[in-house]
PAKE-915426 format. One line per 4 residues: number of its first residue (from 1); their letters; for each residue x, y, z of C-alpha. Coordinates in steps of 0.05 Angstrom, whole numbers. Layout:
BEGIN
NUM> a> X,Y,Z ~ ...;
***
This chain:
BEGIN
1> mamy> 240,-1530,-3529 ~ 241,-1594,-3499 ~ 319,-1580,-3468 ~ 277,-1543,-3412;
5> pfes> 214,-1602,-3408 ~ 192,-1578,-3338 ~ 111,-1582,-3337 ~ 106,-1509,-3302;
9> lrss> 144,-1478,-3358 ~ 115,-1512,-3418 ~ 52,-1463,-3422 ~ 101,-1409,-3426;
13> wdhl> 151,-1443,-3476 ~ 77,-1451,-3516 ~ 59,-1378,-3517 ~ 126,-1350,-3534;
17> ygmv> 133,-1404,-3595 ~ 61,-1388,-3611 ~ 70,-1309,-3616 ~ 138,-1331,-3659;
21> argv> 119,-1377,-3700 ~ 66,-1327,-3734 ~ 123,-1293,-3765 ~ 152,-1351,-3800;
25> tgap> 110,-1374,-3866 ~ 94,-1446,-3856 ~ 119,-1451,-3787 ~ 77,-1510,-3751;
29> nelr> 23,-1474,-3698 ~ 49,-1510,-3640 ~ 110,-1549,-3602 ~ 105,-1619,-3596;
33> wdld> 122,-1648,-3533 ~ 112,-1718,-3542 ~ 174,-1735,-3573 ~ 250,-1752,-3555;
37> vhdt> 292,-1680,-3555 ~ 346,-1728,-3588 ~ 304,-1761,-3644 ~ 281,-1692,-3669;
41> wlsp> 356,-1663,-3683 ~ 365,-1696,-3751 ~ 294,-1705,-3764 ~ 273,-1684,-3846;
45> qlal> 213,-1658,-3810 ~ 248,-1610,-3757 ~ 225,-1541,-3767 ~ 248,-1508,-3701;
49> gmtc> 287,-1542,-3638 ~ 333,-1537,-3584 ~ 402,-1571,-3573 ~ 456,-1578,-3537;
53> gwpl> 527,-1535,-3553 ~ 572,-1605,-3547 ~ 530,-1641,-3593 ~ 521,-1584,-3635;
57> itql> 592,-1585,-3648 ~ 610,-1656,-3656 ~ 555,-1683,-3682 ~ 509,-1641,-3717;
61> lrrv> 557,-1590,-3753 ~ 537,-1586,-3817 ~ 480,-1628,-3809 ~ 433,-1573,-3782;
65> rvvg> 433,-1498,-3783 ~ 441,-1452,-3723 ~ 384,-1400,-3714 ~ 416,-1368,-3646;
69> tfly> 396,-1366,-3580 ~ 366,-1332,-3517 ~ 394,-1276,-3467 ~ 373,-1298,-3408;
73> aidg> 369,-1265,-3337 ~ 421,-1303,-3287 ~ 449,-1273,-3222 ~ 431,-1215,-3241;
77> evgh> 463,-1207,-3308 ~ 433,-1216,-3380 ~ 473,-1258,-3438 ~ 471,-1308,-3488;
81> tyrs> 533,-1342,-3443 ~ 533,-1369,-3378 ~ 573,-1421,-3319 ~ 545,-1492,-3295;
85> viva> 545,-1487,-3227 ~ 582,-1546,-3195 ~ 540,-1572,-3127 ~ 553,-1615,-3075;
89> reav> 532,-1623,-2999 ~ 588,-1587,-2967 ~ 635,-1533,-2979 ~ 688,-1565,-3009;
93> tvad> 734,-1553,-3069 ~ 727,-1596,-3132 ~ 799,-1629,-3123 ~ 767,-1649,-3048;
97> lank> 719,-1686,-3091 ~ 757,-1711,-3160 ~ 760,-1786,-3130 ~ 685,-1789,-3108;
101> tlaf> 622,-1805,-3146 ~ 600,-1750,-3199 ~ 535,-1752,-3219 ~ 523,-1728,-3293;
105> ssan> 466,-1715,-3342 ~ 499,-1758,-3404 ~ 572,-1756,-3425 ~ 567,-1709,-3487;
109> slsg> 519,-1654,-3453 ~ 564,-1585,-3436 ~ 536,-1564,-3372 ~ 535,-1642,-3342;
113> yvsm> 593,-1665,-3359 ~ 650,-1627,-3407 ~ 639,-1566,-3358 ~ 655,-1613,-3311;
117> msll> 724,-1644,-3339 ~ 753,-1578,-3367 ~ 759,-1560,-3286 ~ 809,-1623,-3276;
121> ptgh> 879,-1612,-3288 ~ 899,-1623,-3363 ~ 903,-1693,-3384 ~ 843,-1724,-3352;
125> nawp> 795,-1751,-3405 ~ 758,-1789,-3355 ~ 731,-1765,-3282 ~ 779,-1801,-3238;
129> gstv> 727,-1831,-3186 ~ 666,-1870,-3198 ~ 602,-1844,-3236 ~ 536,-1842,-3243;
133> etga> 494,-1826,-3305 ~ 425,-1799,-3291 ~ 402,-1780,-3358 ~ 375,-1708,-3333;
137> hlls> 408,-1648,-3298 ~ 346,-1643,-3247 ~ 359,-1725,-3233 ~ 433,-1714,-3216;
141> idav> 420,-1653,-3169 ~ 373,-1711,-3134 ~ 435,-1761,-3136 ~ 476,-1713,-3098;
145> regr> 422,-1696,-3055 ~ 409,-1760,-3025 ~ 478,-1788,-3024 ~ 478,-1835,-3086;
149> adva> 532,-1782,-3118 ~ 579,-1728,-3076 ~ 588,-1674,-3141 ~ 551,-1651,-3203;
153> sida> 549,-1599,-3258 ~ 486,-1574,-3270 ~ 464,-1527,-3329 ~ 456,-1458,-3295;
157> ltwt> 388,-1441,-3327 ~ 362,-1508,-3298 ~ 389,-1487,-3226 ~ 361,-1423,-3236;
161> yaqq> 284,-1449,-3266 ~ 302,-1499,-3205 ~ 311,-1433,-3146 ~ 243,-1405,-3168;
165> nfpd> 198,-1466,-3182 ~ 213,-1521,-3142 ~ 263,-1498,-3085 ~ 256,-1563,-3045;
169> vlqg> 300,-1602,-3088 ~ 364,-1561,-3078 ~ 357,-1569,-3007 ~ 421,-1589,-2970;
173> lvii> 458,-1567,-3027 ~ 523,-1519,-3043 ~ 553,-1490,-3110 ~ 624,-1501,-3100;
177> drgp> 654,-1479,-3169 ~ 624,-1458,-3240 ~ 651,-1484,-3302 ~ 675,-1438,-3357;
181> vvph> 639,-1388,-3399 ~ 603,-1418,-3457 ~ 541,-1406,-3506 ~ 468,-1418,-3479;
185> lpli> 440,-1475,-3517 ~ 424,-1466,-3591 ~ 361,-1464,-3632 ~ 365,-1503,-3693;
189> anva> 337,-1511,-3755 ~ 334,-1568,-3814 ~ 396,-1571,-3855 ~ 354,-1558,-3916;
193> ttde> 322,-1497,-3885 ~ 340,-1435,-3931 ~ 375,-1370,-3912 ~ 313,-1337,-3930;
197> aldd> 274,-1378,-3881 ~ 334,-1378,-3828 ~ 326,-1304,-3834 ~ 255,-1299,-3819;
201> wrta> 264,-1340,-3751 ~ 312,-1299,-3738 ~ 269,-1237,-3745 ~ 207,-1266,-3714;
205> faeg> 247,-1277,-3655 ~ 274,-1220,-3646 ~ 215,-1171,-3666 ~ 167,-1229,-3615;
209> irnp> 207,-1220,-3562 ~ 197,-1150,-3558 ~ 114,-1149,-3555 ~ 92,-1129,-3488;
213> alag> 47,-1186,-3499 ~ 100,-1231,-3483 ~ 126,-1195,-3421 ~ 98,-1240,-3369;
217> tldr> 119,-1298,-3407 ~ 193,-1277,-3421 ~ 193,-1257,-3344 ~ 179,-1329,-3327;
221> lliq> 229,-1363,-3374 ~ 279,-1311,-3348 ~ 287,-1284,-3424 ~ 307,-1218,-3442;
225> gfva> 326,-1222,-3512 ~ 355,-1263,-3574 ~ 414,-1266,-3613 ~ 430,-1287,-3683;
229> ldas> 488,-1337,-3677 ~ 518,-1386,-3730 ~ 542,-1453,-3717 ~ 621,-1427,-3727;
233> dyea> 602,-1385,-3666 ~ 594,-1451,-3615 ~ 655,-1476,-3652 ~ 697,-1413,-3630;
237> alnp> 670,-1419,-3561 ~ 676,-1482,-3553 ~ 737,-1516,-3587 ~ 785,-1494,-3526;
241> lrrv> 740,-1550,-3495 ~ 759,-1604,-3533 ~ 820,-1622,-3497 ~ 777,-1658,-3449;
245> gl> 780,-1716,-3508 ~ 706,-1727,-3521;
***
């Protein structure tokens, strides 16, 4: 679950995982936080992990198995999709900032780069202005707030977690636009995971999230449910964004 590695939320992720893993034979007893999440995606030791939708359809198809994703409560709505938030220091349009500096987490980030590029006119396969690659959404927020960049596209869940847990980092920033509707980050398992084991994970999440003992934990994580999805669901949702040329 290290795609959202906020220290203040780790115990909640640990609690959620621990409750769910009880329903999966042979599942690790606890989450690992000491690994680079990108190194885990294709690891033969991966039991359960989280990735970004764009690497899933561009790098990981048929190399991992998709378990599903969570239903999150964001902006008063509950669902398995979201729109990234485009932020700047002043209320202008994306067109006004197209020749300015973009801060982005990584070039294969669905929220941080692909969603931003999708807002530009057809034919752009690179940001027209200068760029700063930060490595993380929170660092992109810092870059815009501190004036090292002019605009950034931020994962909506990261933005909402920041609003609730450390709002000071958002001071001076405004939302000027939203990205396209895309599915939330997929939970994945090793490609060798059997159909039976995949169903076990899906059942464990669906049933575990209804456990009253998780109510407070789920509230902190903004999770309201779970939906089983396949890689084909992500392909169908994200293939229209391939026009950005990534």
